PAZAPA-4460 file (N, C-alpha, C; in steps of 0.05 Angstrom, whole numbers, plus 32768, in hexadecimal, padded with zeros to 4 digits):
% residues 287
    n_x    n_y    n_z   ca_x   ca_y   ca_z    c_x    c_y    c_z   seq   type   mol
   820D   805E   7EB3   820B   8041   7EBA   821A   803E   7ED5     1      X     A
   820C   8033   7EE9   821A   802F   7F02   8220   8011   7F06     2      X     A
   8227   800A   7F1F   822F   7FEE   7F24   8218   7FDB   7F22     3      X     A
   8200   7FE4   7F1F   81E9   7FD2   7F1C   81E4   7FCC   7EFF     4      X     A
   81F7   7FD3   7EED   81F5   7FCB   7ED1   81E1   7FDC   7EC2     5      X     A
   81C9   7FD1   7EBE   81B6   7FDF   7EAD   81A9   7FF7   7EBB     6      X     A
   81AC   7FF9   7ED5   819E   800E   7EE4   81B0   8027   7EE5     7      X     A
   81A3   803E   7EE4   81B1   8057   7EE8   81A0   8069   7EF9     8      X     A
   81AC   8075   7F0F   819D   8087   7F20   81AB   80A2   7F1F     9      X     A
   819D   80B5   7F14   81A9   80D0   7F12   8194   80E3   7F1C    10      X     A
   819C   80F3   7F30   818B   8107   7F3C   819F   811C   7F46    11      X     A
   8197   8133   7F4E   81A9   8148   7F55   81C4   813F   7F5F    12      X     A
   81C5   8128   7F6E   81DE   811F   7F79   81EF   810F   7F66    13      X     A
   81E6   8109   7F4E   81F7   80FA   7F3B   81F2   80DC   7F3D    14      X     A
   8202   80CD   7F2F   81FF   80B0   7F2E   820F   80A3   7F44    15      X     A
   8202   8094   7F57   8210   8088   7F6D   8221   8071   7F64    16      X     A
   8237   806D   7F72   8248   8055   7F6E   8242   8042   7F85    17      X     A
   8249   8028   7F80   8244   8014   7F94   825D   8010   7FA5    18      X     A
   8259   8013   7FC0   8270   8010   7FD2   827A   7FF3   7FD2    19      X     A
   8294   7FF0   7FD3   829F   7FD5   7FD3   82A5   7FCB   7FEF    20      X     A
   82A9   7FDD   8002   82AF   7FD5   801D   8296   7FD7   802E    21      X     A
   8294   7FC6   8042   827C   7FC6   8053   8285   7FD0   806F    22      X     A
   8276   7FE3   8079   827D   7FF0   8093   8278   7FDE   80AA    23      X     A
   8287   7FE2   80C0   8283   7FD4   80D9   8274   7FE7   80EC    24      X     A
   8262   7FDC   80FB   8254   7FED   810E   824C   7FDC   8126    25      X     A
   8252   7FE5   813D   824B   7FD6   8155   8230   7FDE   815D    26      X     A
   821D   7FCB   8160   8201   7FD1   8164   81FB   7FD8   8181    27      X     A
   8209   7FEB   818D   8204   7FF2   81A8   81E9   7FFF   81AB    28      X     A
   81D9   7FF5   81BD   81BF   8000   81C2   81A9   7FF3   81B1    29      X     A
   81B1   7FE0   819F   819D   7FD2   818F   819D   7FB5   8195    30      X     A
   8187   7FAA   819E   8186   7F8E   81A6   8186   7F7C   818E    31      X     A
   818E   7F62   8193   818E   7F4F   817D   8172   7F4B   8173    32      X     A
   815E   7F4C   8184   8142   7F49   817B   813B   7F60   8168    33      X     A
   8144   7F78   816F   813E   7F8F   815D   814B   7F8A   8142    34      X     A
   8164   7F82   8142   8172   7F7D   8129   8164   7F68   8119    35      X     A
   815B   7F53   8126   814D   7F3E   8117   8132   7F47   810D    36      X     A
   8123   7F55   811E   8107   7F5A   8118   8101   7F6F   8104    37      X     A
   8115   7F7C   80F9   8110   7F91   80E7   8100   7F89   80CF    38      X     A
   8102   7F70   80C6   80F6   7F69   80AD   80D9   7F60   80B0    39      X     A
   80CF   7F5F   80C8   80B5   7F52   80C9   809D   7F64   80C2    40      X     A
   80A2   7F7C   80BB   808B   7F8C   80B4   8084   7F86   8097    41      X     A
   806A   7F86   8091   8062   7F83   8075   804B   7F95   806E    42      X     A
   8048   7F9B   8054   8032   7FAA   804A   8036   7FA9   802C    43      X     A
   8021   7FA5   801D   8024   7FA5   8000   800A   7FB0   7FF5    44      X     A
   800A   7FBA   7FDD   7FF2   7FC3   7FD3   7FF1   7FD1   7FB8    45      X     A
   7FE3   7FEE   7FB4   7FE1   8000   7F9C   7FD4   801C   7FA0    46      X     A
   7FD6   803D   7F9B   7FCC   8056   7F91   7FDF   806D   7F97    47      X     A
   7FD9   8083   7F8B   7FEA   809B   7F8B   8006   8092   7F80    48      X     A
   8009   8098   7F67   8022   8091   7F5A   8039   809F   7F67    49      X     A
   8050   8092   7F67   8067   809E   7F74   806E   80BA   7F6B    50      X     A
   806B   80BF   7F51   8073   80DA   7F47   805D   80EE   7F4D    51      X     A
   8047   80E6   7F58   8031   80F8   7F60   8030   80FB   7F7E    52      X     A
   8041   80ED   7F8C   803D   80EB   7FA9   8040   8106   7FB7    53      X     A
   8053   8117   7FAE   8056   8130   7FBC   8040   8144   7FB7    54      X     A
   8033   8141   7FA0   801E   8153   7F99   8002   814A   7FA1    55      X     A
   8000   8130   7FA7   7FE6   8125   7FAD   7FDC   812D   7FC9    56      X     A
   7FC3   812F   7FCC   7FB7   8135   7FE6   7FAF   811B   7FF3    57      X     A
   7FB8   8116   800C   7FB0   80FE   801A   7F92   80FE   801F    58      X     A
   7F84   80E8   8017   7F67   80E7   801B   7F61   80E7   8039    59      X     A
   7F49   80F1   803F   7F40   80F0   805B   7F3A   80D4   8063    60      X     A
   7F41   80CD   807C   7F3D   80B1   8085   7F20   80A9   8086    61      X     A
   7F1B   8090   807E   7F00   8085   807F   7EFF   806F   8094    62      X     A
   7F11   805B   8091   7F12   8046   80A5   7F2D   8048   80B3    63      X     A
   7F2E   8045   80CD   7F46   8049   80DC   7F56   802F   80E0    64      X     A
   7F4B   8018   80D8   7F59   7FFF   80DC   7F53   7FED   80C4    65      X     A
   7F68   7FDE   80BB   7F64   7FC9   80A7   7F7A   7FB5   80AA    66      X     A
   7F76   7F9E   809C   7F89   7F88   809E   7F93   7F7F   8083    67      X     A
   7FAC   7F75   8082   7FB8   7F6B   8069   7FC4   7F50   806F    68      X     A
   7FBD   7F3D   805F   7FC8   7F22   8061   7FDD   7F1D   804B    69      X     A
   7FF5   7F13   8054   800A   7F0E   8041   8011   7EF1   8040    70      X     A
   8017   7EE6   8028   801F   7ECA   8026   8035   7EC6   8012    71      X     A
   8046   7EB2   8017   805C   7EAA   8006   806F   7EC2   8000    72      X     A
   807D   7ECA   8016   808C   7EE3   8014   80AA   7EDF   8018    73      X     A
   80BA   7EF0   800A   80D6   7EF3   800F   80DC   7F10   8013    74      X     A
   80F2   7F16   8020   80F9   7F32   8026   8117   7F36   8029    75      X     A
   811F   7F4E   8022   813A   7F57   8028   8138   7F6D   803D    76      X     A
   8148   7F69   8053   8146   7F7C   8069   8162   7F84   8072    77      X     A
   8166   7F9E   8075   8181   7FA7   807D   817E   7FBE   8091    78      X     A
   8192   7FC0   80A2   8194   7FD7   80B5   81B0   7FE3   80B3    79      X     A
   81B1   7FFD   80AF   81C9   800D   80B2   81C4   8022   80C7    80      X     A
   81D5   8036   80C9   81D0   804B   80DD   81D2   8066   80D0    81      X     A
   81C3   8079   80DC   81C5   8095   80D4   81C9   80A6   80ED    82      X     A
   81D0   80BF   80EB   81D4   80CF   8102   81BA   80D6   8110    83      X     A
   81BC   80DE   8129   81A4   80E6   8137   8197   80FF   812A    84      X     A
   81A8   8111   8121   819D   8129   8114   818E   8122   80FB    85      X     A
   8199   8110   80EB   818B   8108   80D2   8171   80F9   80D9    86      X     A
   8172   80E8   80EE   815A   80D9   80F6   8143   80EB   80FE    87      X     A
   814A   8101   810B   8136   8114   8114   8129   8124   80FD    88      X     A
   8135   8124   80E6   8128   8130   80CF   8111   811F   80C5    89      X     A
   8110   8106   80CE   80FB   80F3   80C6   80E7   80EE   80DC    90      X     A
   80F1   80EB   80F5   80E1   80E2   810B   80D9   80F9   811D    91      X     A
   80BF   80FD   8122   80B6   8112   8133   80C0   810F   8150    92      X     A
   80C1   8125   815E   80CC   8125   817A   80BB   8115   818D    93      X     A
   80A2   810F   8186   8091   80FF   8197   8098   80E1   8198    94      X     A
   80AB   80D9   8186   80B5   80BE   8185   80D2   80BD   8190    95      X     A
   80D9   80A8   819F   80F4   80A5   81A9   8104   8095   8196    96      X     A
   811C   809F   818E   812D   8090   817C   813A   8078   8189    97      X     A
   813D   8063   817A   814D   804C   8183   816B   8052   817E    98      X     A
   817C   8040   8187   8199   8045   8184   81A3   8058   8199    99      X     A
   81B8   8066   8193   81C4   8079   81A6   81D1   8090   8197   100      X     A
   81E2   80A0   81A5   81ED   80B7   8199   8200   80B1   8182   101      X     A
   820A   8098   8181   821D   8090   816B   820E   8089   8152   102      X     A
   81F4   8084   8153   81E6   807D   813A   81CA   8073   8140   103      X     A
   81B8   8077   812D   819C   806E   812F   8197   805A   8118   104      X     A
   818B   8043   811E   8186   8030   8109   8174   803A   80F3   105      X     A
   817C   8036   80DA   816C   803C   80C3   8166   8023   80B4   106      X     A
   814D   801D   80AF   8144   8003   80A5   813B   8006   8087   107      X     A
   8144   7FF3   8077   813B   7FF0   805C   8130   7FD4   8059   108      X     A
   8117   7FD2   8051   810A   7FB7   804E   80FB   7FB7   8034   109      X     A
   80FF   7FA2   8024   80F0   7F9E   800B   80E6   7F81   800B   110      X     A
   80CC   7F7D   8008   80C0   7F62   8009   80AE   7F5D   7FF1   111      X     A
   80AE   7F44   7FE8   809B   7F3C   7FD3   808B   7F24   7FDD   112      X     A
   8071   7F25   7FD9   805F   7F0F   7FE1   804F   7F06   7FC9   113      X     A
   804B   7EEC   7FC8   803B   7EE0   7FB2   801E   7EE5   7FB5   114      X     A
   8015   7EEB   7FCE   7FF8   7EEF   7FD3   7FF5   7F05   7FE8   115      X     A
   7FE6   7F1A   7FE1   7FE0   7F30   7FF3   7FC2   7F36   7FF2   116      X     A
   7FB5   7F35   8009   7F98   7F39   800A   7F92   7F4E   801F   117      X     A
   7F81   7F62   8018   7F7A   7F77   802A   7F5D   7F73   8034   118      X     A
   7F5B   7F71   804E   7F40   7F6D   805B   7F31   7F56   804F   119      X     A
   7F3F   7F40   8049   7F32   7F28   803F   7F2B   7F29   8021   120      X     A
   7F34   7F3D   8013   7F2D   7F40   7FF6   7F3E   7F2D   7FE5   121      X     A
   7F3B   7F31   7FCB   7F4A   7F20   7FB8   7F68   7F25   7FBC   122      X     A
   7F78   7F10   7FB9   7F95   7F12   7FBD   7FA3   7F18   7FA2   123      X     A
   7FBA   7F24   7FA4   7FCB   7F2A   7F8E   7FE8   7F29   7F97   124      X     A
   7FFA   7F25   7F85   8016   7F27   7F8B   801E   7F44   7F8F   125      X     A
   8031   7F49   7FA0   8039   7F65   7FA4   8054   7F68   7FB1   126      X     A
   805F   7F7F   7FAE   8079   7F86   7FB9   8077   7FA0   7FC9   127      X     A
   8086   7FA2   7FDF   8086   7FBA   7FEF   80A2   7FC1   7FF7   128      X     A
   80A8   7FDB   7FF8   80C2   7FE4   8003   80BC   7FF8   8019   129      X     A
   80CA   7FF5   8030   80C6   8006   8047   80E1   8010   8051   130      X     A
   80E4   8029   8055   80FC   8035   8060   80F4   8045   8078   131      X     A
   8104   8043   808E   80FD   8051   80A6   8113   8051   80BB   132      X     A
   810D   805F   80D1   811F   8062   80E7   8115   8053   80FF   133      X     A
   8126   8043   810C   811D   8034   8123   8118   8046   813B   134      X     A
   8103   803F   814A   80FB   804F   8161   80F5   803C   8178   135      X     A
   80F3   8048   8190   80EA   8039   81A7   80CC   8035   81A5   136      X     A
   80C2   801D   81AB   80A6   8017   81A7   8094   802B   81B7   137      X     A
   8081   8038   81AA   806F   804A   81B8   805B   803C   81CA   138      X     A
   8056   8022   81C4   8042   8014   81D4   804D   7FF9   81E0   139      X     A
   8067   7FF7   81E1   8075   7FE0   81ED   806D   7FC5   81DF   140      X     A
   8068   7FC6   81C5   8063   7FAE   81B6   8077   7FAC   81A0   141      X     A
   807A   7F93   8195   808C   7F8F   817E   80A8   7F8A   8186   142      X     A
   80B6   7F7B   8175   80D3   7F76   8178   80E3   7F8D   816C   143      X     A
   80D8   7F9A   8159   80E5   7FB2   814E   80CF   7FC6   8146   144      X     A
   80D5   7FDF   8149   80C2   7FF5   8142   80D1   8009   8131   145      X     A
   80C5   8011   811A   80D2   8024   8108   80BE   803A   8101   146      X     A
   80C9   8052   80FE   80B9   8069   80F4   80BC   8069   80D6   147      X     A
   80A6   806B   80C8   80A6   8069   80AB   80AF   8082   809E   148      X     A
   80C5   8080   808E   80CE   8097   807E   80C1   8096   8062   149      X     A
   80C3   807E   8055   80B7   807B   803A   80AB   805F   8038   150      X     A
   8095   805E   8029   8087   8044   8024   8080   8043   8007   151      X     A
   8087   802D   7FF9   8081   8029   7FDD   8074   800E   7FDA   152      X     A
   8062   800C   7FC7   8055   7FF2   7FC1   804C   7FEF   7FA5   153      X     A
   804B   7FD7   7F9B   8041   7FD2   7F80   8023   7FD0   7F7F   154      X     A
   8016   7FCF   7F96   7FF9   7FCB   7F97   7FEA   7FE5   7F9C   155      X     A
   7FDA   7FED   7F89   7FCA   8006   7F8C   7FB6   8004   7FA3   156      X     A
   7FAB   7FEC   7FA6   7F97   7FE9   7FBC   7FA3   7FEE   7FD7   157      X     A
   7FBA   7FE3   7FDC   7FC7   7FE8   7FF6   7FD0   8004   7FFA   158      X     A
   7FDB   8010   7FE5   7FE4   802C   7FE7   7FCD   803E   7FEE   159      X     A
   7FB6   803A   7FE1   7F9E   804A   7FE7   7F95   8046   8004   160      X     A
   7F93   802D   800D   7F8B   8027   8028   7F9D   8034   803D   161      X     A
   7FB7   8033   8037   7FCB   803F   804A   7FC8   805D   804A   162      X     A
   7FC4   806A   8033   7FC2   8087   8033   7FA8   8090   8041   163      X     A
   7F94   807F   8041   7F7B   8086   804F   7F7F   8087   806E   164      X     A
   7F94   807A   8077   7F9A   807B   8094   7FB4   8089   809A   165      X     A
   7FBC   809B   8089   7FD2   80AD   808F   7FEE   80A4   8087   166      X     A
   7FF1   808E   8079   800B   8085   8070   800F   808E   8053   167      X     A
   8023   809F   804D   8027   80A9   8032   8033   8095   801F   168      X     A
   8025   807F   801B   802F   8069   800B   8030   8071   7FED   169      X     A
   8045   8069   7FDF   8048   806E   7FC3   8041   8055   7FB3   170      X     A
   8031   8059   7F9F   802B   8043   7F8C   8041   8043   7F77   171      X     A
   8051   802E   7F77   8067   802B   7F64   8064   8010   7F55   172      X     A
   8053   800F   7F41   804D   7FF6   7F34   8065   7FE9   7F27   173      X     A
   807A   7FF9   7F21   8092   7FED   7F15   80A8   7FE6   7F29   174      X     A
   80A2   7FE7   7F43   80B5   7FE0   7F57   80C0   7FC4   7F51   175      X     A
   80DA   7FC2   7F4D   80E5   7FA8   7F45   80F1   7F98   7F5C   176      X     A
   80EC   7F7E   7F5C   80F7   7F6B   7F70   80FD   7F52   7F60   177      X     A
   8116   7F50   7F58   811E   7F3B   7F45   8134   7F2A   7F51   178      X     A
   812E   7F10   7F56   8142   7EFD   7F61   814C   7EEB   7F4B   179      X     A
   8166   7EEB   7F46   8172   7ED9   7F33   8181   7EC4   7F43   180      X     A
   8179   7EAA   7F40   8186   7E95   7F4F   81A0   7E8D   7F43   181      X     A
   81B4   7E89   7F55   81CE   7E7F   7F4C   81D1   7E61   7F51   182      X     A
   81C2   7E58   7F66   81C2   7E3C   7F6E   81A8   7E37   7F7D   183      X     A
   81A7   7E20   7F8A   818E   7E19   7F99   818A   7E2C   7FB0   184      X     A
   819F   7E37   7FBC   819B   7E47   7FD4   81A9   7E62   7FD3   185      X     A
   81B3   7E6B   7FBB   81BF   7E85   7FB9   81B4   7E93   7FA0   186      X     A
   81B6   7EAE   7FA1   81AD   7EBD   7F8A   81B4   7EDA   7F8D   187      X     A
   81AB   7EEB   7F7A   81B0   7F08   7F7C   8195   7F15   7F78   188      X     A
   818F   7F27   7F8C   8175   7F35   7F8C   817A   7F52   7F83   189      X     A
   816B   7F5B   7F6F   816C   7F77   7F66   8151   7F85   7F6C   190      X     A
   8152   7F9B   7F79   813A   7FAB   7F7F   813D   7FC6   7F71   191      X     A
   8128   7FCD   7F63   8128   7FE6   7F54   8110   7FF8   7F5D   192      X     A
   8116   800E   7F6B   8102   8020   7F74   8108   803C   7F67   193      X     A
   8111   803C   7F4F   8118   8055   7F42   80FF   8065   7F39   194      X     A
   80E8   8058   7F3A   80CF   8067   7F34   80C3   8073   7F4D   195      X     A
   80CF   806F   7F64   80C5   807A   7F7D   80D3   8094   7F84   196      X     A
   80CA   80A1   7F99   80D7   80B9   7FA4   80DA   80B6   7FC2   197      X     A
   80F3   80B6   7FCC   810C   80B7   7FBD   8112   809C   7FAF   198      X     A
   8122   809D   7F9A   8128   8085   7F8B   8140   8077   7F96   199      X     A
   8141   805D   7F92   8159   804E   7F99   8159   8033   7F8B   200      X     A
   8171   8027   7F8B   8176   800C   7F81   8183   7FFB   7F96   201      X     A
   817E   7FE2   7F96   818C   7FCF   7FA8   8196   7FB7   7F98   202      X     A
   81AE   7FAE   7F9E   81B7   7F95   7F94   81C3   7F85   7FAB   203      X     A
   81BB   7F6B   7FAC   81C3   7F5B   7FC3   81C7   7F3E   7FBC   204      X     A
   81DF   7F33   7FBD   81E3   7F16   7FBD   81D6   7F0B   7FD6   205      X     A
   81C6   7EF6   7FD3   81B6   7EEB   7FEA   81BB   7ECD   7FED   206      X     A
   81B6   7EC4   8006   81B7   7EA8   800D   819D   7EA1   8019   207      X     A
   8190   7E8C   800F   8176   7E84   8019   8177   7E7D   8037   208      X     A
   8161   7E82   8046   8161   7E7B   8063   8165   7E5D   8067   209      X     A
   8175   7E57   807C   8179   7E3B   8084   8173   7E37   80A1   210      X     A
   8170   7E4D   80B0   816C   7E4B   80CD   814E   7E46   80D3   211      X     A
   8148   7E3C   80EB   812C   7E38   80F3   811C   7E52   80F3   212      X     A
   8103   7E4F   80EF   80F1   7E67   80EF   80EE   7E72   810C   213      X     A
   80EB   7E8C   810E   80E6   7E99   8127   80CD   7EAB   8124   214      X     A
   80C1   7EB1   813B   80AA   7EC3   813B   80B2   7EDE   8147   215      X     A
   80AA   7EF3   8139   80AD   7F0E   8145   809B   7F22   8136   216      X     A
   809A   7F39   8141   8088   7F4E   8137   8096   7F68   8132   217      X     A
   808F   7F74   811B   809A   7F8F   8115   8083   7FA3   8113   218      X     A
   8087   7FBA   811D   8074   7FD0   811B   8080   7FE7   810C   219      X     A
   8071   7FF3   80FA   8079   800B   80EC   8065   8021   80F2   220      X     A
   806F   8039   80F8   805E   804F   8101   8061   8067   80EF   221      X     A
   804C   8078   80F0   804F   8093   80E4   803B   80A6   80F1   222      X     A
   8042   80BF   80F4   8031   80D3   80FF   8027   80E5   80E9   223      X     A
   800D   80EB   80EA   8001   80FD   80D6   7FEE   8110   80E6   224      X     A
   7FF8   8128   80EA   7FE9   813B   80FB   7FE6   8130   8117   225      X     A
   7FCE   812E   8121   7FC9   8124   813C   7FC4   8106   813B   226      X     A
   7FC5   80F9   8124   7FC0   80DD   8121   7FDA   80CD   811E   227      X     A
   7FDA   80B6   812B   7FF1   80A4   8129   7FE9   8089   811E   228      X     A
   7FF7   8080   8109   7FF0   8066   80FC   8005   8052   8102   229      X     A
   7FFC   8039   8109   800E   8023   810F   8008   800C   80FC   230      X     A
   801D   8002   80EF   801B   7FEB   80DE   802A   7FD4   80EC   231      X     A
   801B   7FC1   80F6   8027   7FAC   8107   8024   7F91   80F9   232      X     A
   803B   7F83   80F7   803B   7F69   80EA   804A   7F54   80FA   233      X     A
   803B   7F43   8108   8048   7F2B   8114   804D   7F16   80FF   234      X     A
   8065   7F0B   80FE   806C   7EF6   80EB   8072   7EDD   80FC   235      X     A
   8062   7EC8   80F9   8066   7EB0   810A   807D   7E9F   8102   236      X     A
   8087   7EA1   80E9   809B   7E8D   80E0   80AF   7E9B   80CD   237      X     A
   80BD   7EAF   80D7   80D1   7EBD   80C7   80EB   7EAE   80C7   238      X     A
   80F6   7EA8   80AF   810F   7E9A   80AD   8124   7EAD   80A1   239      X     A
   813B   7EB0   80AF   8150   7EC2   80A7   8165   7EB5   8095   240      X     A
   816B   7EC3   807F   8182   7EBC   806F   8197   7ED2   8070   241      X     A
   81A8   7ED3   805C   81BD   7EE7   805B   81BD   7EF7   8042   242      X     A
   81C7   7F0F   8043   81CA   7F20   802C   81E2   7F32   802E   243      X     A
   81EB   7F3C   8018   8201   7F50   8017   81F6   7F67   8006   244      X     A
   81E9   7F79   8012   81D9   7F8D   8004   81E8   7FA8   8000   245      X     A
   81E4   7FB3   7FE9   81EE   7FCE   7FE3   81D6   7FDE   7FD8   246      X     A
   81D1   7FF5   7FE4   81BC   8007   7FDA   81C9   801F   7FCD   247      X     A
   81BE   8028   7FB6   81C8   803F   7FA8   81B1   8053   7FA4   248      X     A
   81B6   806C   7FA9   81A2   8081   7FA6   81B0   809B   7F9F   249      X     A
   81A3   80AE   7F92   81B0   80C8   7F8C   81B9   80D6   7FA6   250      X     A
   81D2   80DF   7FA6   81DD   80EC   7FBE   81CD   8105   7FC5   251      X     A
   81C3   8113   7FB1   81B5   812C   7FB6   8198   8129   7FBC   252      X     A
   818D   8110   7FBB   8171   810B   7FC1   816B   8109   7FDE   253      X     A
   8152   8105   7FE5   814A   8104   8001   8158   80ED   8010   254      X     A
   8158   80D5   8004   8165   80BE   8011   8183   80C2   8012   255      X     A
   818F   80CC   7FFD   81AC   80D0   7FFE   81B4   80E4   8013   256      X     A
   81A4   80F9   8017   81AA   810C   802C   81A7   8100   8047   257      X     A
   8193   80EF   804A   818F   80E2   8064   81A6   80CF   806B   258      X     A
   81AF   80C0   8057   81C5   80AD   805B   81E1   80BB   805A   259      X     A
   81E1   80D4   8050   81FA   80E3   804C   820D   80D4   8039   260      X     A
   8201   80C7   8026   8211   80B7   8013   81FE   80AF   7FFC   261      X     A
   820B   80A8   7FE5   81FC   809D   7FCE   81F9   807F   7FD0   262      X     A
   8207   8072   7FE3   8205   8055   7FE6   8202   804E   8004   263      X     A
   81F8   8037   8009   81F7   802D   8025   81FA   800F   8025   264      X     A
   8208   8005   8039   8209   7FE9   803F   81FE   7FE5   805B   265      X     A
   81FA   7FCC   8064   81EA   7FC7   807B   81F9   7FB5   808F   266      X     A
   8209   7FC2   80A0   821A   7FB3   80B3   820A   7FAA   80CB   267      X     A
   81F4   7FB6   80D2   81E5   7FAF   80EA   81D4   7F96   80E5   268      X     A
   81C7   7F95   80CE   81B7   7F7E   80C6   81B7   7F7D   80A7   269      X     A
   81BB   7F66   809C   81BB   7F63   807F   81B1   7F47   807A   270      X     A
   8197   7F44   8072   818C   7F29   8071   8177   7F26   805A   271      X     A
   8174   7F0E   8051   8160   7F06   803E   814F   7EF1   804B   272      X     A
   8135   7EF5   804C   8124   7EE5   805E   810B   7EDB   804F   273      X     A
   80FE   7EC7   805B   80E5   7EBD   8050   80D1   7EB8   8067   274      X     A
   80B7   7EBB   8060   80A2   7EB3   8073   808A   7EAB   8063   275      X     A
   807B   7E97   806E   8065   7E8C   805F   804C   7E9D   8060   276      X     A
   8048   7EAB   8077   802F   7EBA   807A   8033   7ECF   8091   277      X     A
   8025   7EE5   808F   8024   7EF9   80A4   800C   7F0A   80A0   278      X     A
   8003   7F16   80B6   7FEB   7F28   80B4   7FF3   7F43   80C0   279      X     A
   7FEF   7F58   80B0   7FF5   7F73   80B9   7FDB   7F81   80C1   280      X     A
   7FDB   7F8D   80D9   7FC4   7F9D   80E2   7FCC   7FBB   80E1   281      X     A
   7FBD   7FCB   80D3   7FC2   7FE7   80D1   7FAD   7FF6   80E1   282      X     A
   7FB5   8007   80F3   7FA2   8015   8105   7FAB   8032   8108   283      X     A
   7F98   8044   8107   7F9D   8060   810A   7F8C   806B   8121   284      X     A
   7F99   807A   8133   7F8B   8086   8149   7F98   80A0   8151   285      X     A
   7F89   80B0   8161   7F94   80CA   816A   7FAA   80C5   817E   286      X     A
   7FC0   80D3   817A   7FD8   80CF   818C   7FD5   80E0   81A5   287      X     A
***
């Protein structure tokens, strides 16, 4: 039993504890826009179960572009840092890392939307979790650009569509996103991705957004052979709130090795946000 109560994460690295102190980090080389814009990427959907992801064969691409409409969304977004050497285990040399020699931004984003529609189809509620490393924009667009390390979703339809264009999305139908309200504008958000690979848990006291909405765009990228996929989401009305997030993961697992710890806090950005609607365009082309 760890600090998340009913949850327990045990993998080669043992059960992680929750850090009580939050690290300080000076965001040298990272613009305020980058720090803000990390959360604006979205994607939700469904296929290839998480426990089958490593053995599954990625389907051959059929369509190189599709769109996803999101509505009634909230999200938890955080940025910490990892070393350049660790970042390079995720990001190919053809991409330029953001940050500097003291640290590279590592992004954790989990979003839930009441309505998700792919290419104008029927809508469904869905949750998505995205983890990745911030990079310099390959095409000079977006307020923040991230290279995708892992992608999880409760929607089989979206997972399948993403895999068809080179994104190794995991279908995790049990991905938990549970907000317990303490008052009209505060609560505690628990995220459970223990059915995914790598597995992790998040717990975050949150404060609802009170600031005016802002517009910005996030791009998430991934390379697959000679093909490069871009997931681009402009959000016209993103409202930022606050969070105090702690992530727990097995120290011996992939994520724990990348973070060099069984826990992480988010000194660069730690926020709970809402947006009414956004449209993600997914496009794959030869790099």
